[in-house]
N, CA, C and O atoms as a Tinker XYZ file with bonds, in Angstrom:
   524  protein
     1  N    -74.501000   23.357000  -57.507000    73     2
     2  CA   -73.905000   23.371000  -55.978000    64     1     3
     3  C    -72.897000   24.022000  -56.526000    63     2     4     5
     4  O    -73.394000   24.896000  -57.236000    81     3
     5  N    -71.894000   24.057000  -56.568000    73     3     6
     6  CA   -70.684000   25.128000  -57.075000    64     5     7
     7  C    -71.061000   26.134000  -56.975000    63     6     8     9
     8  O    -70.382000   26.965000  -56.372000    81     7
     9  N    -71.991000   26.386000  -57.389000    73     7    10
    10  CA   -72.265000   28.228000  -57.237000    64     9    11
    11  C    -72.287000   28.939000  -56.137000    63    10    12    13
    12  O    -71.679000   29.959000  -55.815000    81    11
    13  N    -73.392000   28.000000  -55.362000    73    11    14
    14  CA   -74.042000   28.044000  -54.442000    64    13    15
    15  C    -72.843000   28.258000  -53.225000    63    14    16    17
    16  O    -72.976000   29.147000  -52.383000    81    15
    17  N    -71.683000   27.355000  -53.237000    73    15    18
    18  CA   -70.327000   27.190000  -52.506000    64    17    19
    19  C    -69.665000   28.748000  -52.725000    63    18    20    21
    20  O    -69.582000   29.438000  -51.709000    81    19
    21  N    -69.346000   29.136000  -53.594000    73    19    22
    22  CA   -68.575000   30.125000  -54.404000    64    21    23
    23  C    -69.664000   31.337000  -53.741000    63    22    24    25
    24  O    -68.974000   32.116000  -53.083000    81    23
    25  N    -70.769000   31.641000  -53.713000    73    23    26
    26  CA   -71.488000   32.613000  -53.364000    64    25    27
    27  C    -71.405000   32.702000  -51.511000    63    26    28    29
    28  O    -71.213000   33.693000  -50.806000    81    27
    29  N    -71.630000   31.281000  -51.121000    73    27    30
    30  CA   -70.965000   31.596000  -49.602000    64    29    31
    31  C    -70.166000   31.993000  -49.195000    63    30    32    33
    32  O    -70.111000   32.937000  -48.407000    81    31
    33  N    -68.954000   31.090000  -49.825000    73    31    34
    34  CA   -67.397000   31.315000  -49.584000    64    33    35
    35  C    -67.131000   33.214000  -49.653000    63    34    36    37
    36  O    -66.404000   33.887000  -48.922000    81    35
    37  N    -67.718000   33.520000  -50.416000    73    35    38
    38  CA   -67.379000   35.094000  -51.075000    64    37    39
    39  C    -68.128000   35.875000  -49.791000    63    38    40    41
    40  O    -67.326000   36.630000  -49.242000    81    39
    41  N    -69.106000   35.885000  -49.333000    73    39    42
    42  CA   -70.269000   36.377000  -48.343000    64    41    43
    43  C    -69.369000   36.331000  -47.136000    63    42    44    45
    44  O    -69.113000   37.261000  -46.371000    81    43
    45  N    -68.769000   34.624000  -47.082000    73    43    46
    46  CA   -67.828000   35.168000  -45.704000    64    45    47
    47  C    -66.786000   35.338000  -45.488000    63    46    48    49
    48  O    -66.342000   35.240000  -44.344000    81    47
    49  N    -65.974000   35.683000  -46.641000    73    47    50
    50  CA   -64.764000   36.890000  -47.003000    64    49    51
    51  C    -64.961000   38.169000  -46.806000    63    50    52    53
    52  O    -64.094000   38.923000  -46.364000    81    51
    53  N    -66.683000   38.675000  -47.274000    73    51    54
    54  CA   -66.884000   40.086000  -47.263000    64    53    55
    55  C    -66.949000   40.678000  -45.873000    63    54    56    57
    56  O    -66.474000   41.738000  -45.468000    81    55
    57  N    -67.712000   39.667000  -45.175000    73    55    58
    58  CA   -68.046000   39.862000  -43.648000    64    57    59
    59  C    -66.745000   39.786000  -42.873000    63    58    60    61
    60  O    -66.521000   40.645000  -42.021000    81    59
    61  N    -65.797000   38.735000  -43.130000    73    59    62
    62  CA   -64.682000   38.674000  -42.285000    64    61    63
    63  C    -63.796000   40.029000  -42.489000    63    62    64    65
    64  O    -63.104000   40.538000  -41.608000    81    63
    65  N    -63.913000   40.389000  -43.482000    73    63    66
    66  CA   -63.093000   41.515000  -43.877000    64    65    67
    67  C    -64.021000   42.876000  -43.158000    63    66    68    69
    68  O    -63.389000   43.733000  -42.541000    81    67
    69  N    -64.847000   42.936000  -43.232000    73    67    70
    70  CA   -65.867000   43.686000  -42.347000    64    69    71
    71  C    -65.562000   43.999000  -41.276000    63    70    72    73
    72  O    -65.159000   45.068000  -40.816000    81    71
    73  N    -65.882000   42.401000  -40.560000    73    71    74
    74  CA   -65.364000   42.888000  -39.223000    64    73    75
    75  C    -63.851000   42.880000  -38.480000    63    74    76    77
    76  O    -63.673000   43.216000  -37.309000    81    75
    77  N    -62.673000   42.372000  -39.516000    73    75    78
    78  CA   -61.566000   43.212000  -38.847000    64    77    79
    79  C    -61.536000   44.616000  -38.954000    63    78    80    81
    80  O    -61.213000   45.313000  -37.992000    81    79
    81  N    -62.063000   45.409000  -40.806000    73    79    82
    82  CA   -61.732000   46.620000  -40.374000    64    81    83
    83  C    -62.357000   47.737000  -39.093000    63    82    84    85
    84  O    -61.951000   48.839000  -38.724000    81    83
    85  N    -63.552000   46.851000  -38.628000    73    83    86
    86  CA   -64.471000   47.303000  -38.038000    64    85    87
    87  C    -63.805000   47.620000  -36.287000    63    86    88    89
    88  O    -63.976000   48.535000  -35.482000    81    87
    89  N    -63.030000   46.383000  -36.274000    73    87    90
    90  CA   -62.654000   45.504000  -34.593000    64    89    91
    91  C    -61.197000   46.158000  -34.708000    63    90    92    93
    92  O    -60.624000   46.414000  -33.649000    81    91
    93  N    -60.504000   46.470000  -36.018000    73    91    94
    94  CA   -58.725000   46.590000  -35.880000    64    93    95
    95  C    -58.520000   48.224000  -36.029000    63    94    96    97
    96  O    -57.765000   48.997000  -35.440000    81    95
    97  N    -59.345000   48.392000  -36.892000    73    95    98
    98  CA   -58.814000   49.841000  -37.006000    64    97    99
    99  C    -59.801000   51.261000  -36.237000    63    98   100   101
   100  O    -60.966000   51.608000  -36.430000    81    99
   101  N    -58.627000   51.867000  -35.248000    73    99   102
   102  CA   -59.317000   52.979000  -34.672000    64   101   103
   103  C    -60.740000   53.688000  -35.329000    63   102   104   105
   104  O    -60.798000   54.109000  -36.484000    81   103
   105  N    -61.894000   53.729000  -34.330000    73   103   106
   106  CA   -62.830000   54.916000  -34.969000    64   105   107
   107  C    -62.239000   56.441000  -34.993000    63   106   108   109
   108  O    -61.305000   57.000000  -34.419000    81   107
   109  N    -63.226000   56.840000  -35.926000    73   107   110
   110  CA   -62.872000   58.545000  -35.444000    64   109   111
   111  C    -62.817000   58.892000  -34.313000    63   110   112   113
   112  O    -63.641000   58.589000  -33.450000    81   111
   113  N    -61.679000   59.686000  -34.134000    73   111   114
   114  CA   -61.841000   60.172000  -32.842000    64   113   115
   115  C    -61.277000   59.424000  -31.436000    63   114   116   117
   116  O    -61.048000   59.970000  -30.357000    81   115
   117  N    -61.182000   58.521000  -31.663000    73   115   118
   118  CA   -60.399000   57.484000  -30.618000    64   117   119
   119  C    -59.087000   57.570000  -30.773000    63   118   120   121
   120  O    -58.606000   57.509000  -31.905000    81   119
   121  N    -58.310000   57.725000  -29.670000    73   119   122
   122  CA   -56.905000   57.669000  -29.488000    64   121   123
   123  C    -56.473000   55.711000  -28.947000    63   122   124   125
   124  O    -57.117000   55.124000  -28.078000    81   123
   125  N    -55.719000   55.305000  -29.443000    73   123   126
   126  CA   -54.985000   54.402000  -28.935000    64   125   127
   127  C    -54.222000   54.392000  -28.317000    63   126   128   129
   128  O    -53.271000   54.926000  -28.888000    81   127
   129  N    -53.829000   53.907000  -26.819000    73   127   130
   130  CA   -53.036000   54.648000  -26.151000    64   129   131
   131  C    -52.085000   53.404000  -26.595000    63   130   132   133
   132  O    -52.365000   52.244000  -26.897000    81   131
   133  N    -50.530000   54.286000  -26.496000    73   131   134
   134  CA   -49.342000   53.497000  -26.818000    64   133   135
   135  C    -48.454000   52.943000  -25.587000    63   134   136   137
   136  O    -48.101000   53.653000  -24.646000    81   135
   137  N    -48.231000   51.960000  -25.690000    73   135   138
   138  CA   -47.593000   51.663000  -24.289000    64   137   139
   139  C    -46.340000   52.245000  -24.314000    63   138   140   141
   140  O    -45.627000   52.611000  -25.249000    81   139
   141  N    -46.148000   52.267000  -22.619000    73   139   142
   142  CA   -44.723000   53.456000  -22.668000    64   141   143
   143  C    -45.082000   54.618000  -22.471000    63   142   144   145
   144  O    -44.321000   55.318000  -21.804000    81   143
   145  N    -46.348000   55.211000  -22.978000    73   143   146
   146  CA   -46.552000   56.806000  -23.233000    64   145   147
   147  C    -47.572000   56.979000  -21.803000    63   146   148   149
   148  O    -48.122000   56.144000  -21.084000    81   147
   149  N    -47.522000   58.566000  -21.783000    73   147   150
   150  CA   -48.094000   59.367000  -20.360000    64   149   151
   151  C    -49.814000   58.880000  -20.728000    63   150   152   153
   152  O    -50.388000   58.673000  -21.797000    81   151
   153  N    -50.143000   58.839000  -19.690000    73   151   154
   154  CA   -51.803000   58.681000  -20.073000    64   153   155
   155  C    -52.779000   59.787000  -19.002000    63   154   156   157
   156  O    -53.081000   59.127000  -18.007000    81   155
   157  N    -53.127000   60.665000  -18.939000    73   155   158
   158  CA   -53.973000   61.502000  -17.980000    64   157   159
   159  C    -55.725000   60.843000  -18.412000    63   158   160   161
   160  O    -56.598000   61.101000  -19.241000    81   159
   161  N    -55.494000   59.787000  -17.159000    73   159   162
   162  CA   -57.424000   60.037000  -16.970000    64   161   163
   163  C    -58.323000   61.223000  -16.396000    63   162   164   165
   164  O    -58.105000   61.641000  -15.258000    81   163
   165  N    -59.080000   61.626000  -16.990000    73   163   166
   166  CA   -59.733000   63.306000  -16.067000    64   165   167
   167  C    -61.327000   62.411000  -16.538000    63   166   168   169
   168  O    -61.883000   61.961000  -17.540000    81   167
   169  N    -61.548000   62.551000  -15.007000    73   167   170
   170  CA   -62.968000   61.531000  -14.685000    64   169   171
   171  C    -63.954000   62.970000  -14.048000    63   170   172   173
   172  O    -63.608000   63.708000  -13.125000    81   171
   173  N    -64.974000   63.045000  -14.696000    73   171   174
   174  CA   -65.901000   64.373000  -14.529000    64   173   175
   175  C    -67.334000   63.695000  -14.737000    63   174   176   177
   176  O    -67.776000   62.764000  -15.411000    81   175
   177  N    -67.883000   64.702000  -13.747000    73   175   178
   178  CA   -69.448000   64.624000  -13.574000    64   177   179
   179  C    -70.596000   65.702000  -15.173000    63   178   180   181
   180  O    -70.515000   66.923000  -15.046000    81   179
   181  N    -71.092000   65.422000  -15.875000    73   179   182
   182  CA   -71.656000   66.369000  -16.852000    64   181   183
   183  C    -72.054000   67.573000  -15.875000    63   182   184   185
   184  O    -71.468000   68.653000  -15.958000    81   183
   185  N    -72.946000   67.373000  -15.064000    73   183   186
   186  CA   -73.395000   68.392000  -14.146000    64   185   187
   187  C    -72.531000   68.887000  -13.218000    63   186   188   189
   188  O    -72.911000   69.660000  -12.338000    81   187
   189  N    -71.325000   68.492000  -13.337000    73   187   190
   190  CA   -70.615000   68.799000  -11.944000    64   189   191
   191  C    -70.013000   70.588000  -12.513000    63   190   192   193
   192  O    -69.545000   70.715000  -13.645000    81   191
   193  N    -70.140000   71.937000  -11.454000    73   191   194
   194  CA   -69.681000   72.416000  -11.758000    64   193   195
   195  C    -67.974000   72.796000  -11.224000    63   194   196   197
   196  O    -67.269000   73.716000  -11.639000    81   195
   197  N    -67.729000   72.050000  -10.481000    73   195   198
   198  CA   -66.077000   71.854000  -10.543000    64   197   199
   199  C    -65.171000   71.305000  -11.504000    63   198   200   201
   200  O    -63.983000   71.514000  -11.754000    81   199
   201  N    -66.431000   70.216000  -12.182000    73   199   202
   202  CA   -65.849000   69.976000  -13.344000    64   201   203
   203  C    -65.506000   70.931000  -14.717000    63   202   204   205
   204  O    -64.672000   70.742000  -15.603000    81   203
   205  N    -66.385000   71.911000  -14.549000    73   203   206
   206  CA   -66.784000   72.460000  -15.201000    64   205   207
   207  C    -65.688000   73.980000  -15.520000    63   206   208   209
   208  O    -65.352000   74.616000  -16.519000    81   207
   209  N    -65.445000   74.050000  -14.165000    73   207   210
   210  CA   -64.420000   74.717000  -14.001000    64   209   211
   211  C    -63.349000   74.962000  -14.629000    63   210   212   213
   212  O    -63.034000   75.893000  -15.371000    81   211
   213  N    -62.647000   73.785000  -14.174000    73   211   214
   214  CA   -61.077000   73.301000  -14.783000    64   213   215
   215  C    -60.956000   72.736000  -16.151000    63   214   216   217
   216  O    -59.819000   72.378000  -16.458000    81   215
   217  N    -62.274000   72.519000  -17.396000    73   215   218
   218  CA   -61.914000   72.066000  -18.359000    64   217   219
   219  C    -61.302000   72.912000  -19.231000    63   218   220   221
   220  O    -60.540000   72.395000  -20.047000    81   219
   221  N    -61.486000   74.322000  -19.255000    73   219   222
   222  CA   -60.571000   75.078000  -19.811000    64   221   223
   223  C    -58.989000   75.332000  -19.822000    63   222   224   225
   224  O    -58.435000   76.060000  -20.645000    81   223
   225  N    -58.178000   74.466000  -18.548000    73   223   226
   226  CA   -57.252000   74.968000  -17.749000    64   225   227
   227  C    -56.749000   73.215000  -18.349000    63   226   228   229
   228  O    -55.572000   73.063000  -18.677000    81   227
   229  N    -57.559000   72.212000  -18.424000    73   227   230
   230  CA   -57.021000   70.806000  -18.902000    64   229   231
   231  C    -57.043000   71.051000  -20.304000    63   230   232   233
   232  O    -56.039000   70.693000  -20.920000    81   231
   233  N    -57.851000   71.515000  -20.860000    73   231   234
   234  CA   -57.920000   71.448000  -22.527000    64   233   235
   235  C    -56.731000   72.246000  -23.192000    63   234   236   237
   236  O    -56.429000   72.067000  -24.372000    81   235
   237  N    -55.932000   73.328000  -22.192000    73   235   238
   238  CA   -54.839000   74.408000  -22.581000    64   237   239
   239  C    -53.653000   73.045000  -22.326000    63   238   240   241
   240  O    -52.760000   72.830000  -23.145000    81   239
   241  N    -53.838000   72.206000  -21.054000    73   239   242
   242  CA   -52.440000   71.583000  -20.753000    64   241   243
   243  C    -52.615000   70.549000  -22.009000    63   242   244   245
   244  O    -51.665000   70.258000  -22.736000    81   243
   245  N    -53.754000   70.097000  -22.160000    73   243   246
   246  CA   -53.511000   68.763000  -23.826000    64   245   247
   247  C    -53.254000   69.603000  -24.792000    63   246   248   249
   248  O    -52.802000   68.868000  -25.670000    81   247
   249  N    -53.251000   70.671000  -25.195000    73   247   250
   250  CA   -52.900000   71.455000  -25.845000    64   249   251
   251  C    -51.547000   71.474000  -25.930000    63   250   252   253
   252  O    -51.005000   71.144000  -26.986000    81   251
   253  N    -50.885000   71.826000  -24.936000    73   251   254
   254  CA   -49.364000   71.893000  -24.501000    64   253   255
   255  C    -48.422000   71.063000  -24.689000    63   254   256   257
   256  O    -47.234000   71.232000  -24.963000    81   255
   257  N    -49.511000   69.452000  -24.397000    73   255   258
   258  CA   -48.295000   68.365000  -24.405000    64   257   259
   259  C    -49.087000   67.151000  -24.975000    63   258   260   261
   260  O    -49.621000   66.199000  -24.406000    81   259
   261  N    -48.945000   67.639000  -26.813000    73   259   262
   262  CA   -49.852000   66.662000  -27.343000    64   261   263
   263  C    -49.006000   65.028000  -27.874000    63   262   264   265
   264  O    -49.223000   64.251000  -28.803000    81   263
   265  N    -48.164000   65.050000  -26.936000    73   263   266
   266  CA   -47.513000   63.425000  -26.729000    64   265   267
   267  C    -48.038000   62.566000  -25.731000    63   266   268   269
   268  O    -47.668000   61.391000  -25.727000    81   267
   269  N    -49.126000   63.119000  -24.589000    73   267   270
   270  CA   -49.758000   62.586000  -23.621000    64   269   271
   271  C    -51.010000   62.632000  -24.232000    63   270   272   273
   272  O    -51.604000   63.417000  -24.970000    81   271
   273  N    -51.379000   60.854000  -23.361000    73   271   274
   274  CA   -52.904000   60.754000  -23.980000    64   273   275
   275  C    -53.907000   61.275000  -23.069000    63   274   276   277
   276  O    -53.944000   60.722000  -21.970000    81   275
   277  N    -54.581000   62.047000  -23.244000    73   275   278
   278  CA   -55.517000   62.732000  -22.213000    64   277   279
   279  C    -56.884000   61.538000  -22.408000    63   278   280   281
   280  O    -57.216000   61.377000  -23.583000    81   279
   281  N    -57.475000   60.921000  -21.623000    73   279   282
   282  CA   -58.792000   60.543000  -21.515000    64   281   283
   283  C    -59.836000   61.188000  -20.492000    63   282   284   285
   284  O    -59.775000   60.981000  -19.280000    81   283
   285  N    -60.846000   62.031000  -21.133000    73   283   286
   286  CA   -61.794000   62.383000  -20.772000    64   285   287
   287  C    -62.906000   61.809000  -20.378000    63   286   288   289
   288  O    -63.860000   61.582000  -21.121000    81   287
   289  N    -62.847000   61.548000  -19.210000    73   287   290
   290  CA   -64.294000   61.170000  -19.632000    64   289   291
   291  C    -65.568000   61.129000  -18.396000    63   290   292   293
   292  O    -65.242000   61.280000  -17.219000    81   291
   293  N    -66.526000   60.988000  -18.648000    73   291   294
   294  CA   -67.886000   61.063000  -18.311000    64   293   295
   295  C    -68.132000   59.984000  -17.273000    63   294   296   297
   296  O    -68.362000   58.874000  -17.753000    81   295
   297  N    -68.132000   60.096000  -15.701000    73   295   298
   298  CA   -68.694000   59.166000  -14.934000    64   297   299
   299  C    -69.813000   58.844000  -14.182000    63   298   300   301
   300  O    -69.967000   57.892000  -13.417000    81   299
   301  N    -70.674000   59.845000  -14.513000    73   299   302
   302  CA   -72.277000   59.897000  -13.610000    64   301   303
   303  C    -73.280000   59.032000  -14.439000    63   302   304   305
   304  O    -74.121000   58.229000  -14.034000    81   303
   305  N    -72.903000   59.486000  -15.944000    73   303   306
   306  CA   -74.270000   58.535000  -16.816000    64   305   307
   307  C    -73.732000   57.845000  -17.796000    63   306   308   309
   308  O    -74.326000   57.696000  -18.864000    81   307
   309  N    -71.899000   57.065000  -17.428000    73   307   310
   310  CA   -71.660000   56.369000  -18.168000    64   309   311
   311  C    -71.084000   55.034000  -17.196000    63   310   312   313
   312  O    -70.084000   55.161000  -16.489000    81   311
   313  N    -71.770000   53.915000  -17.268000    73   311   314
   314  CA   -71.286000   53.048000  -16.462000    64   313   315
   315  C    -69.883000   52.330000  -16.919000    63   314   316   317
   316  O    -69.030000   51.861000  -16.166000    81   315
   317  N    -69.871000   52.362000  -18.082000    73   315   318
   318  CA   -68.231000   51.540000  -18.311000    64   317   319
   319  C    -66.725000   52.918000  -17.678000    63   318   320   321
   320  O    -65.681000   52.790000  -17.038000    81   319
   321  N    -67.429000   54.063000  -18.307000    73   319   322
   322  CA   -65.890000   54.593000  -17.485000    64   321   323
   323  C    -66.375000   54.972000  -16.199000    63   322   324   325
   324  O    -65.506000   55.728000  -15.763000    81   323
   325  N    -67.329000   54.859000  -15.305000    73   323   326
   326  CA   -67.426000   54.206000  -13.795000    64   325   327
   327  C    -66.767000   53.498000  -13.548000    63   326   328   329
   328  O    -65.853000   53.750000  -12.763000    81   327
   329  N    -66.908000   52.433000  -14.037000    73   327   330
   330  CA   -65.841000   51.234000  -13.475000    64   329   331
   331  C    -64.878000   51.405000  -13.620000    63   330   332   333
   332  O    -64.118000   51.081000  -12.708000    81   331
   333  N    -64.259000   52.080000  -14.983000    73   331   334
   334  CA   -62.391000   51.973000  -15.045000    64   333   335
   335  C    -62.401000   53.035000  -14.280000    63   334   336   337
   336  O    -61.192000   53.220000  -14.133000    81   335
   337  N    -63.021000   53.997000  -13.592000    73   335   338
   338  CA   -62.656000   54.878000  -12.286000    64   337   339
   339  C    -62.333000   54.024000  -11.288000    63   338   340   341
   340  O    -61.161000   53.844000  -10.955000    81   339
   341  N    -63.409000   53.384000  -10.688000    73   339   342
   342  CA   -63.546000   52.620000   -9.798000    64   341   343
   343  C    -61.906000   51.478000   -9.784000    63   342   344   345
   344  O    -61.109000   51.153000   -8.904000    81   343
   345  N    -62.021000   51.232000  -11.016000    73   343   346
   346  CA   -60.796000   50.018000  -10.820000    64   345   347
   347  C    -59.510000   50.784000  -10.715000    63   346   348   349
   348  O    -58.738000   50.643000   -9.766000    81   347
   349  N    -59.290000   51.668000  -11.807000    73   347   350
   350  CA   -57.913000   52.403000  -11.221000    64   349   351
   351  C    -57.660000   52.933000   -9.691000    63   350   352   353
   352  O    -56.536000   53.184000   -9.256000    81   351
   353  N    -59.058000   53.088000   -8.827000    73   351   354
   354  CA   -58.899000   53.717000   -7.759000    64   353   355
   355  C    -58.534000   53.097000   -7.046000    63   354   356   357
   356  O    -57.593000   53.376000   -6.304000    81   355
   357  N    -59.438000   51.604000   -7.043000    73   355   358
   358  CA   -59.486000   50.675000   -6.249000    64   357   359
   359  C    -57.570000   50.291000   -6.409000    63   358   360   361
   360  O    -56.983000   50.183000   -5.332000    81   359
   361  N    -56.899000   50.149000   -7.437000    73   359   362
   362  CA   -55.443000   49.768000   -7.964000    64   361   363
   363  C    -54.596000   50.535000   -6.559000    63   362   364   365
   364  O    -53.818000   50.095000   -5.713000    81   363
   365  N    -55.314000   52.140000   -6.873000    73   363   366
   366  CA   -54.064000   52.778000   -6.404000    64   365   367
   367  C    -54.455000   53.009000   -4.690000    63   366   368   369
   368  O    -53.876000   53.884000   -4.046000    81   367
   369  N    -55.313000   52.275000   -4.179000    73   367   370
   370  CA   -55.851000   52.258000   -2.546000    64   369   371
   371  C    -56.900000   53.453000   -2.323000    63   370   372   373
   372  O    -57.351000   53.795000   -1.230000    81   371
   373  N    -57.226000   54.070000   -3.673000    73   371   374
   374  CA   -58.383000   55.093000   -3.349000    64   373   375
   375  C    -59.697000   54.827000   -3.105000    63   374   376   377
   376  O    -60.195000   53.989000   -3.856000    81   375
   377  N    -60.437000   55.326000   -2.224000    73   375   378
   378  CA   -62.123000   54.998000   -1.800000    64   377   379
   379  C    -62.787000   56.262000   -1.799000    63   378   380   381
   380  O    -62.528000   57.331000   -1.246000    81   379
   381  N    -63.837000   55.827000   -2.656000    73   379   382
   382  CA   -64.601000   57.291000   -2.333000    64   381   383
   383  C    -63.993000   58.432000   -3.355000    63   382   384   385
   384  O    -64.546000   59.525000   -3.228000    81   383
   385  N    -63.150000   58.379000   -4.155000    73   383   386
   386  CA   -62.954000   59.767000   -4.715000    64   385   387
   387  C    -64.214000   60.905000   -5.322000    63   386   388   389
   388  O    -65.324000   60.511000   -5.680000    81   387
   389  N    -63.858000   62.102000   -5.343000    73   387   390
   390  CA   -65.431000   62.422000   -6.413000    64   389   391
   391  C    -64.468000   63.313000   -7.662000    63   390   392   393
   392  O    -63.314000   63.391000   -8.084000    81   391
   393  N    -65.441000   63.723000   -7.822000    73   391   394
   394  CA   -64.762000   64.788000   -9.094000    64   393   395
   395  C    -64.750000   65.849000   -9.150000    63   394   396   397
   396  O    -65.299000   66.394000   -8.192000    81   395
   397  N    -64.267000   66.618000  -10.035000    73   395   398
   398  CA   -63.068000   66.569000  -10.688000    64   397   399
   399  C    -61.752000   65.661000  -10.519000    63   398   400   401
   400  O    -60.864000   66.162000   -9.828000    81   399
   401  N    -61.479000   64.180000  -11.153000    73   399   402
   402  CA   -60.359000   63.500000  -10.310000    64   401   403
   403  C    -59.231000   63.473000  -11.686000    63   402   404   405
   404  O    -59.738000   63.480000  -12.807000    81   403
   405  N    -58.476000   63.458000  -11.624000    73   403   406
   406  CA   -57.528000   63.142000  -12.556000    64   405   407
   407  C    -56.610000   62.118000  -11.712000    63   406   408   409
   408  O    -56.241000   62.311000  -10.554000    81   407
   409  N    -56.227000   60.674000  -12.733000    73   407   410
   410  CA   -55.103000   60.024000  -12.521000    64   409   411
   411  C    -53.855000   59.924000  -13.485000    63   410   412   413
   412  O    -53.804000   59.928000  -14.714000    81   411
   413  N    -52.913000   59.838000  -12.570000    73   411   414
   414  CA   -51.814000   59.972000  -13.643000    64   413   415
   415  C    -50.512000   58.960000  -13.340000    63   414   416   417
   416  O    -49.667000   59.414000  -12.569000    81   415
   417  N    -50.371000   58.105000  -13.692000    73   415   418
   418  CA   -49.384000   57.010000  -12.998000    64   417   419
   419  C    -49.957000   56.850000  -11.872000    63   418   420   421
   420  O    -51.113000   56.428000  -11.833000    81   419
   421  N    -49.208000   57.177000  -10.654000    73   419   422
   422  CA   -49.413000   56.506000   -9.108000    64   421   423
   423  C    -50.134000   57.652000   -8.448000    63   422   424   425
   424  O    -50.277000   57.589000   -7.227000    81   423
   425  N    -50.758000   59.025000   -9.317000    73   423   426
   426  CA   -51.041000   60.371000   -8.937000    64   425   427
   427  C    -51.975000   60.641000   -8.842000    63   426   428   429
   428  O    -52.223000   60.914000  -10.016000    81   427
   429  N    -53.282000   60.909000   -8.063000    73   427   430
   430  CA   -55.028000   61.074000   -7.884000    64   429   431
   431  C    -55.003000   62.432000   -7.570000    63   430   432   433
   432  O    -54.638000   62.687000   -6.423000    81   431
   433  N    -55.253000   63.227000   -8.182000    73   431   434
   434  CA   -55.480000   65.028000   -8.143000    64   433   435
   435  C    -57.015000   64.649000   -8.118000    63   434   436   437
   436  O    -57.640000   64.030000   -8.978000    81   435
   437  N    -57.546000   65.260000   -6.720000    73   435   438
   438  CA   -59.086000   65.884000   -7.351000    64   437   439
   439  C    -59.396000   67.283000   -6.876000    63   438   440   441
   440  O    -58.729000   67.963000   -6.096000    81   439
   441  N    -60.480000   67.582000   -7.459000    73   439   442
   442  CA   -60.872000   69.066000   -7.237000    64   441   443
   443  C    -60.466000   69.928000   -7.721000    63   442   444   445
   444  O    -59.388000   69.708000   -8.272000    81   443
   445  N    -60.954000   71.229000   -7.822000    73   443   446
   446  CA   -60.648000   72.218000   -9.146000    64   445   447
   447  C    -59.409000   72.966000   -8.635000    63   446   448   449
   448  O    -58.650000   73.593000   -9.374000    81   447
   449  N    -59.264000   72.837000   -7.216000    73   447   450
   450  CA   -57.695000   73.242000   -6.654000    64   449   451
   451  C    -56.702000   72.925000   -7.019000    63   450   452   453
   452  O    -55.979000   73.590000   -7.762000    81   451
   453  N    -56.392000   71.505000   -6.426000    73   451   454
   454  CA   -55.517000   70.595000   -6.634000    64   453   455
   455  C    -55.119000   69.954000   -7.962000    63   454   456   457
   456  O    -53.974000   69.534000   -8.133000    81   455
   457  N    -56.134000   69.873000   -8.973000    73   455   458
   458  CA   -55.820000   69.906000  -10.421000    64   457   459
   459  C    -55.014000   70.724000  -10.951000    63   458   460   461
   460  O    -53.939000   70.220000  -11.275000    81   459
   461  N    -55.197000   72.260000  -11.244000    73   459   462
   462  CA   -54.360000   73.013000  -11.757000    64   461   463
   463  C    -52.824000   73.290000  -10.995000    63   462   464   465
   464  O    -51.730000   73.581000  -11.479000    81   463
   465  N    -53.089000   73.154000  -10.166000    73   463   466
   466  CA   -51.678000   73.309000   -8.922000    64   465   467
   467  C    -51.063000   72.385000   -9.297000    63   466   468   469
   468  O    -49.846000   72.566000   -9.285000    81   467
   469  N    -51.660000   70.701000   -9.904000    73   467   470
   470  CA   -50.337000   69.978000   -9.757000    64   469   471
   471  C    -50.148000   69.221000  -10.797000    63   470   472   473
   472  O    -49.072000   68.635000  -10.918000    81   471
   473  N    -51.222000   69.079000  -11.810000    73   471   474
   474  CA   -51.644000   68.294000  -12.923000    64   473   475
   475  C    -50.020000   68.706000  -13.636000    63   474   476   477
   476  O    -49.286000   67.718000  -13.656000    81   475
   477  N    -49.522000   69.702000  -14.079000    73   475   478
   478  CA   -48.493000   69.873000  -14.952000    64   477   479
   479  C    -47.229000   69.288000  -14.751000    63   478   480   481
   480  O    -46.469000   68.714000  -15.531000    81   479
   481  N    -47.139000   69.599000  -13.306000    73   479   482
   482  CA   -45.918000   68.871000  -12.654000    64   481   483
   483  C    -46.181000   67.216000  -12.624000    63   482   484   485
   484  O    -45.160000   66.554000  -12.812000    81   483
   485  N    -47.176000   66.612000  -12.452000    73   483   486
   486  CA   -47.214000   65.585000  -12.517000    64   485   487
   487  C    -47.069000   65.100000  -13.794000    63   486   488   489
   488  O    -46.687000   63.931000  -13.742000    81   487
   489  N    -47.202000   65.475000  -14.856000    73   487   490
   490  CA   -47.541000   65.029000  -16.165000    64   489   491
   491  C    -45.818000   65.166000  -16.952000    63   490   492   493
   492  O    -45.380000   64.501000  -17.891000    81   491
   493  N    -45.153000   66.229000  -16.190000    73   491   494
   494  CA   -43.673000   66.628000  -16.372000    64   493   495
   495  C    -42.848000   65.088000  -15.669000    63   494   496   497
   496  O    -41.949000   64.396000  -16.148000    81   495
   497  N    -43.402000   64.998000  -14.722000    73   495   498
   498  CA   -42.894000   63.802000  -13.660000    64   497   499
   499  C    -42.598000   62.431000  -14.140000    63   498   500   501
   500  O    -41.679000   61.641000  -13.926000    81   499
   501  N    -44.016000   62.398000  -15.083000    73   499   502
   502  CA   -44.418000   61.277000  -15.361000    64   501   503
   503  C    -43.539000   60.667000  -17.008000    63   502   504   505
   504  O    -43.108000   59.584000  -17.404000    81   503
   505  N    -43.623000   62.107000  -17.579000    73   503   506
   506  CA   -42.951000   62.006000  -18.947000    64   505   507
   507  C    -41.139000   61.895000  -19.019000    63   506   508   509
   508  O    -40.576000   61.618000  -20.079000    81   507
   509  N    -40.444000   62.134000  -17.843000    73   507   510
   510  CA   -39.354000   62.581000  -17.276000    64   509   511
   511  C    -38.758000   60.664000  -17.103000    63   510   512   513
   512  O    -37.674000   60.247000  -17.512000    81   511
   513  N    -39.792000   59.857000  -16.430000    73   511   514
   514  CA   -39.732000   58.599000  -15.610000    64   513   515
   515  C    -39.515000   57.648000  -16.973000    63   514   516   517
   516  O    -38.766000   56.672000  -16.931000    81   515
   517  N    -40.287000   58.049000  -18.258000    73   515   518
   518  CA   -40.405000   57.287000  -19.346000    64   517   519
   519  C    -39.871000   57.461000  -20.356000    63   518   520   521
   520  O    -40.042000   56.654000  -21.270000    81   519
   521  N    -38.903000   58.778000  -20.539000    73   519   522
   522  CA   -38.008000   59.189000  -21.147000    64   521   523
   523  C    -36.100000   58.242000  -21.252000    63   522   524
   524  O    -35.197000   58.745000  -21.922000    81   523
């Protein structure tokens, strides 16, 4: 009987450790946003030609500002990302926004003209607010 209890306790400890490792440590490639840091949300659609047009620009800005957390999220085929987009837009009083869309702080930028023209200034403004 004691041997069965020891085996059960050992098994429980192994399962508990595995769960702790899986749920606590970020998975490879995931970033865990740090409170107080600037986060840029880019919502796009996989088949959207306008989204593909701005991606090289966004990647260059992402490289230029490594301290900024960029969340690049596809929303046409991902319900979780779409729900996040809807939630952030609702919080900001926006409705029926298309893609590509960037949300940074309280600023919403939409389209292949506004994002390249205004994103860097928005990032700089948010970084100044937080420093």
